[in-house]
N, C-alpha and C positions, 0 to 999 in steps of 0.2 A: 310176889312182886307183880305189879301191874305193867302192862304194855301200853305205851302211848302212841297214838296215831294223830296226825294233823290233817285238817281240811285244807283245801287250797287257799281259802280266805285267811285262815290262821297263819299259814306260811307267808303269804303276801304281806299281811299286816306286820308280822314280826320283822321282816326284812326292811320295812320302812322306818322302824324305830332306831334311835341312837344306839351305838354299840354298847354303852354302859347299861342301858335299859334292857337290851337283848340279853346280856349276861345275867342280870338280876332275874329276868323272867325264866331263863333256862335253869337257874338254880331252883326255882319253884317247881319246875318239871321234875327235877331230880328228887325233890322231897315228896311229891305226890306219887311218884312211881312206887315208893315203899308203902305209903299209906295215904290214899287220896283224901281221907277225912281228918288228917292230922292238922292241917292248916285251917284258916278261917274260910271253910267251904260252906257256902250258903245254898240250900236247896231252893230253887225257884218255883214259882207257882205255875199253874197250867197254861196260861197264855204264851209262855216263852217257848222258843224252839229248842232250847237246851235245858238240861235238868239241874245244873249246878253252876255256881259262879265263885271265883276266887278273886280277891282284891290284892294287888301288889303295887304299892305306891299309887300313881294315878292311872294304873292300867287295870282292866277287868278281863279275866280269862274265863271264857264260857266253855263248859265241859259237858259231855255226856259220859256218865260213869256206868259201866256194866259190870256189876260185882260178880255175876256168875261166871263170865268168861274172862274176868280181870283185864278188861280193856278200857282205856280212857281215850275218848275222842275229843281233841281240842277243836271246838267248832269255830271260835273266833277270839281275837285279842283286840280290845278296843281301848284307846286312850280316853280317859274320862275328861272331857273339856266342856261338855254341855250337860244340861240337867237330865237329858234322856239319852239312851243308848242308840235307839233306832228311830 
């Protein structure tokens, strides 16, 4: 089982979302603890700061997955409302 840690940006973003969306996102975290590659995890290209992305509804969760130490860093959670993320 993997350990999940959160960046300050990810925690701030999560607190801003509606409670129903927070619950749905937290369920995703429970699933990726067991196997981070079981969901629709997409590996991102080199210009991105993080290595992987998960889509859940209109939200994008950006992750760094370290398989050797079994740690997942949630770098940011963004609501997809515009054509670009940053």
